[in-house]
C-alpha positions in Angstrom: 0.0 0.0 0.0 2.8 2.4 0.9 4.7 1.6 -2.3 1.9 2.5 -4.7 2.7 5.8 -6.6 0.7 8.8 -5.7 3.0 11.6 -6.8 0.2 14.0 -7.3 -0.4 14.1 -3.5 2.0 15.8 -1.1 2.2 13.9 2.1 3.3 16.8 4.4 0.4 18.8 3.0 -2.0 16.0 3.7 -0.7 15.7 7.3 -1.1 19.4 7.9 -4.6 19.4 6.5 -5.4 16.5 8.8 -3.8 18.2 11.8 -5.7 21.4 11.0 -9.0 19.5 10.7 -8.4 17.9 14.1 -7.7 21.3 15.7 -10.8 22.9 14.1 -12.9 19.8 15.2 -11.6 20.1 18.7 -12.5 23.8 18.9 -16.0 23.0 17.6 -16.5 20.3 20.2 -15.1 22.7 22.8 -17.8 25.3 21.9 -20.5 22.6 22.2 -19.2 21.7 25.7 -18.6 25.1 27.1 -20.9 27.5 25.3 -23.9 25.4 24.5 -23.6 22.6 27.2 -24.6 20.0 24.6 -23.5 16.6 25.9 -20.6 18.2 27.7 -18.9 15.0 28.8 -19.0 13.5 25.4 -17.9 16.8 23.8 -14.9 17.0 26.1 -13.9 13.4 25.2 -14.1 14.4 21.6 -11.9 17.5 22.2 -9.3 15.2 23.8 -9.6 12.6 21.0 -8.9 15.2 18.3 -6.1 17.0 20.2 -4.2 13.8 21.0 -3.7 13.2 17.2 -2.3 16.7 16.4 1.3 16.3 17.7 2.0 13.3 15.5 0.3 14.7 12.4 1.9 18.2 12.6 5.4 17.0 13.5 5.9 13.7 11.7 9.7 14.0 11.5 10.2 15.6 14.9 11.2 12.2 16.4 13.5 11.2 13.6 16.5 11.4 15.9 14.7 9.9 18.9 15.5 6.4 20.1 13.8 3.6 18.2 11.8 2.6 21.2 10.4 6.1 21.6 9.5 6.3 17.9 7.7 3.0 18.2 5.8 3.7 21.4 4.7 7.3 21.3 2.8 7.4 18.0 1.2 4.1 18.6 0.0 5.0 22.1 -1.3 8.4 20.9 -3.3 6.8 18.1 -4.7 4.2 20.5 -5.6 6.8 23.0 -7.4 8.8 20.4 -9.6 5.8 19.4 -10.3 5.0 23.1 -11.4 8.6 23.8 -13.6 8.6 20.7 -15.2 5.3 21.6 -16.0 6.6 25.1 -17.6 9.7 23.6 -19.6 7.6 21.3 -20.9 5.5 24.2 -22.0 8.6 26.0 -23.8 10.0 22.9 -25.7 6.7 22.6 -26.5 6.5 26.3 -24.8 3.2 26.9 -25.1 2.1 30.5 -22.8 -1.0 30.2 -19.5 -0.4 32.0 -16.7 -0.1 29.5 -14.6 -2.9 31.0 -14.0 -4.4 27.5 -12.6 -1.1 26.4 -10.2 -1.0 29.4 -9.1 -4.6 28.8 -8.4 -4.1 25.1 -6.6 -0.8 25.4 -4.7 -1.9 28.5 -3.5 -5.1 26.9 -2.7 -3.3 23.7 -0.7 -0.6 25.5 1.3 -3.1 27.5 2.0 -5.1 24.3 3.2 -2.0 22.5 5.6 -1.1 25.3 6.8 -4.7 25.7 7.3 -5.0 22.0 9.4 -1.8 21.8 11.5 -2.9 24.8 12.2 -6.2 23.1 13.6 -4.4 20.1 11.0 -5.6 17.6 9.9 -3.1 15.0 6.8 -5.2 14.2 5.4 -6.1 17.6 4.4 -2.6 18.8 2.7 -1.8 15.5 1.0 -5.1 15.3 -0.3 -4.8 18.9 -1.6 -1.3 18.1 -3.3 -2.3 14.9 -5.1 -5.3 16.5 -6.2 -3.1 19.4 -7.6 -0.4 17.1 -9.3 -3.0 15.0 -11.1 -4.4 18.1 -11.9 -1.0 19.5 -13.4 0.1 16.1 -15.4 -3.1 16.0 -16.8 -2.3 19.4 -17.8 1.1 18.0 -19.7 -0.7 15.3 -21.5 -2.8 17.9 -22.3 0.2 20.0 -23.9 2.0 17.0 -25.9 -1.1 16.1 -27.2 -1.5 19.6 -27.7 2.2 20.2 -29.6 3.3 17.0 -30.3 0.1 15.2 -33.9 -0.2 16.5 -34.6 3.6 16.1 -33.1 4.4 12.7 -33.4 2.7 9.3 -31.0 0.0 8.4 -29.4 2.1 5.7 -28.7 5.0 8.1 -27.4 2.7 10.7 -25.0 1.1 8.2 -23.8 4.6 7.0 -23.3 5.6 10.6 -21.2 2.6 11.4 -19.3 2.5 8.1 -16.3 4.8 9.0 -15.7 2.6 12.1 -16.0 -0.6 10.1 -13.6 0.8 7.6 -11.1 1.7 10.3 -11.4 -1.8 11.7 -10.8 -3.3 8.3 -7.9 -1.1 7.4 -6.3 -1.9 10.8 -6.7 -5.6 10.2 -5.1 -5.3 6.7 -2.2 -3.4 8.2 -1.8 -6.1 10.8 -1.9 -8.8 8.1 0.8 -7.0 6.1 3.0 -6.7 9.2 2.7 -10.4 9.7 3.1 -11.6 6.0 5.3 -9.0 4.3 8.9 -9.4 5.3 10.4 -6.2 6.6 7.2 -4.2 6.4 7.5 -3.0 10.0 11.0 -1.9 9.5 10.1 0.0 6.3 7.3 1.9 8.1 9.6 2.8 11.0 12.4 3.9 8.6 10.3 6.6 7.1 9.4 9.6 9.3 6.3 10.2 7.2 3.5 7.8 6.2 3.0 6.9 2.5 0.6 9.0 0.5 -2.1 6.3 0.6 -1.9 5.9 4.3 -2.0 9.7 4.8 -5.0 10.1 2.5 -7.0 7.2 3.9 -6.2 8.4 7.4 -7.7 11.8 6.6 -10.8 10.3 4.9 -11.4 8.0 7.9 -10.9 10.9 10.4 -13.3 13.1 8.5 -15.8 10.3 8.2 -15.7 9.5 11.9 -16.1 13.1 12.8 -19.1 13.6 10.5 -20.6 10.5 12.0 -20.2 11.8 15.6 -21.7 15.1 14.5 -24.7 13.3 12.9 -25.2 11.3 16.1 -25.1 14.5 18.2 -27.7 16.1 16.0 -29.8 12.9 16.2 -29.5 13.0 20.0 -30.7 16.6 20.1 -33.6 15.8 17.9 -34.5 12.8 20.2 -34.2 15.1 23.2 -36.5 17.7 21.7 -39.0 15.0 20.8 -38.8 13.7 24.3 -39.4 17.1 25.8 -42.3 17.6 23.4 -44.0 14.3 24.0 -43.1 13.5 27.6 -44.2 14.7 31.0 -41.1 16.5 32.4 -41.4 15.0 35.9 -42.4 11.4 35.4 -41.3 10.7 31.8 -44.7 9.3 30.9 -46.4 10.6 27.8 -47.9 14.0 28.3 -51.6 14.6 27.7 -51.1 15.8 24.1 -48.9 12.9 23.1 -51.3 10.4 24.8 -54.3 11.9 23.0 -52.3 11.5 19.7 -51.5 7.8 20.5 -55.2 7.3 21.4 -56.3 8.8 18.1 -53.9 6.5 16.2 -55.2 3.5 18.1 -58.7 4.5 17.4 -57.9 4.7 13.6 -56.7 1.1 13.7 -59.9 -0.1 15.4 -61.7 -0.4 12.1 -58.9 -2.8 10.9 -59.5 -5.2 13.7 -56.7 -4.0 16.0 -58.4 -3.4 19.3 -57.3 -1.7 22.5 -58.4 -1.0 26.0 -57.9 2.1 28.2 -57.0 1.9 31.9 -57.7 5.1 33.8 -55.6 5.3 36.9 -55.8 7.7 39.9 -53.5 7.5 42.9 -55.5 7.2 46.1 -55.3 10.0 48.7 -52.6 11.8 46.8 -53.4 15.2 48.3 -52.9 13.7 51.8 -49.3 12.8 50.8 -48.6 16.4 49.7 -50.3 17.8 52.9 -48.5 15.5 55.4 -45.1 15.1 53.8 -44.7 18.0 51.3 -44.7 18.3 47.6 -41.2 16.7 47.3 -42.8 13.5 48.7 -45.6 13.9 46.2 -43.2 14.1 43.3 -41.3 11.1 44.7 -44.7 9.2 44.9 -45.5 10.0 41.2 -42.0 8.9 40.1 -42.3 5.7 42.2 -45.7 4.9 40.7 -44.7 5.5 37.1 -41.5 3.5 37.5 -43.5 0.5 38.8 -46.1 0.7 36.2 -43.7 1.1 33.3 -41.8 -2.0 34.6 -45.0 -4.0 34.6 -46.5 -2.8 31.3 -45.8 -4.6 28.1 -43.3 -3.2 25.6 -46.1 -1.9 23.3 -48.3 -0.4 26.0 -48.4 3.3 26.4 -48.7 5.2 29.7 -49.7 8.9 29.8 -50.1 11.4 32.6 -53.3 13.3 32.0 -52.8 15.7 34.9 -51.9 15.8 38.6 -52.1 12.2 40.0 -54.3 10.9 37.1 -52.8 8.6 34.5 -54.1 6.5 31.6 -52.6 3.4 30.0 -53.4 2.4 26.4 -53.2 -1.4 26.0 -53.3 -2.8 22.4 -55.2 -6.1 22.3 -54.5 -9.1 20.1 -58.3 -9.7 20.0 -60.7 -6.7 20.0 -63.0 -6.9 23.1 -60.5 -8.9 25.1 -61.3 -7.3 28.5 -59.8 -10.2 30.4 -56.2 -9.4 29.2 -56.7 -5.7 29.9 -58.1 -6.4 33.4 -55.2 -8.7 34.1 -52.7 -6.0 33.2 -54.5 -3.4 35.4 -54.7 -5.8 38.3 -50.9 -6.4 37.9 -50.3 -2.7 38.1 -52.6 -2.4 41.2 -51.1 -5.3 43.1 -47.5 -4.3 42.4 -48.0 -0.8 43.7 -49.9 -1.9 46.8 -47.1 -4.4 47.6 -44.2 -1.9 47.0 -44.1 1.0 49.5 -42.2 4.1 48.8 -39.3 4.7 51.2 -39.3 8.4 52.0 -36.6 9.3 54.4 -37.1 7.2 57.5 -40.7 6.2 56.7 -42.4 3.9 54.3 -45.4 5.3 52.4 -47.9 2.7 51.3 -49.4 3.8 48.0 -52.5 2.5 46.3 -54.4 3.4 43.2 -57.8 2.9 41.6 -58.2 1.6 38.1 -61.0 1.8 35.5 -60.9 -0.4 32.4 -63.0 0.1 29.3 -63.1 -0.7 25.6 -63.4 1.9 22.9 -66.3 2.6 20.6 -66.5 2.6 16.8 -66.9 5.9 15.0 -65.1 7.8 17.7 -62.1 9.5 16.0 -60.6 11.0 19.1 -61.3 8.2 21.5 -63.4 10.4 23.8 -66.0 7.6 24.4 -63.3 5.2 25.6 -62.0 7.9 28.0 -65.4 8.6 29.4 -66.0 4.8 29.9 -62.7 4.3 31.6 -63.2 7.4 33.7 -66.6 6.2 34.8 -65.1 2.9 35.9 -62.4 4.7 37.8 -65.0 6.7 39.8 -66.8 3.5 40.5 -63.6 2.0 41.9 -63.0 5.0 44.1 -66.7 4.9 45.3 -66.4 1.2 46.2 -63.4 1.8 48.5 -60.4 2.5 46.2 -57.4 0.3 45.6 -59.3 -1.9 43.1 -59.9 -2.5 39.4 -63.3 -1.9 37.9 -64.1 -3.1 34.4 -66.8 -1.8 32.1 -68.2 -5.3 31.3 -71.7 -3.9 31.0 -70.8 -1.8 28.0 -71.1 -3.2 24.5 -67.6 -3.9 23.1 -66.4 -2.0 20.0 -66.0 -5.2 18.1 -69.7 -6.2 18.4 
C-alpha cells in the first residue's frame, strides 16, 4: 500500500490538513461543551480525542532522531488513546449504560503489548499490537452503534453511521496482516518519518468520516431530546396529555382494521394527603415511584400517559378486540405491584395504592373520547367502592360487536 505511486499528493500537506482539521474539530466540540452545554462529557472526550492526534500529524519528522523505542511507542499509544477517547464519547452519545470494561481490557493489553514489543527491540510487535487493538476498538464502536440506534433508525442510516468505524477496523486488520506476512514491512514503516501517501489520504478520509458520524449522532441526540421534551411529562417521563391523545387517536384509527385496544384510567388514592402531610417533594417522589413500577409491569407496546396531577391512563393494544380479560389482568398487575411496594421516603415507608377503571373503545369515535369517558366512569366506581381496586366496564357493548 505504501509503495503505490501517488506523486500528485504531497504527504506533508495531507498531514497538515489532517492536523488542522483535528484542531478545528476540537474547537467545535469545545464550543459545544462550554458555550452550549450540549452533551458536555461526550464533547470533552471528543476534544481530547482530536487533540491527541495533532502532535504526531503536525510534526511527523520531529522524532526522527529519537531512540527507536520512543519512535515505536509514542505514535502508537497516541493513536490508540485517540480511538479509546472517541469510543468513550460515542458510548455517552448513545447513552450506553454498560460499564466499559471491555474497552479498558483491550486498550490496557494493547498498551502493555506496545511497550513490551518496543522494549524487546522488535519493530513489528508494537505496530501489530496497536493495529489489532484499534481493529477491536473500532469493532466495538460498530457494535455500540448497532445497539444504540439500530432499532430507532433505518438499516441504511445505521449502516452509513457505522461505516467509518467498520472501515477503520478493516484497514487496521489489513495493516496487521501486512505486518505479519510482508517481510520487513514493520522496518520500512519505521524507517520513514512520514507515512506513505495512501496511508495519509486514507487516514484523513477516515478521520473526517468518523467526525461527521459523531456530529450526525449528536444532531440525532438533540432531535430525540427535543421529541422527548415535546411528548413526555417532564417529571415522570410518561407521555404528556397531548402525546397520549395522539396515541389514542392513532389506536382508534386502527380499530376499524380489527386492531383493538383498551384504556385503563388510573388515579393515585389520597394523593393530596401525601402532599399535605409530607410536602410536595414527597408527592413528586410518589409520582415517580408509581410510574417506575407501572412502566416496569406494562408490556413493551403499551403506552402510559399522565393526564394531569395524579391521574394517568394506560393504552393497551389487544390481540383480540374486546379482550377485556387481558386488559383487566394488566390493570390488576399494576394495582397489586403498587400496593405491595411501599415508597421509602426518608425514615418512613409510604404505602401507596391506586384505583383503576378499564374500558373498551367505541367505533366511529375518532378521538377516543368515548373510551376515555367509559374508563373514567369505571375509575370513579372503583373509588366509590373503596379505592385500591380495578373496575371493568363489562356492562358496556364492546367495540367489536
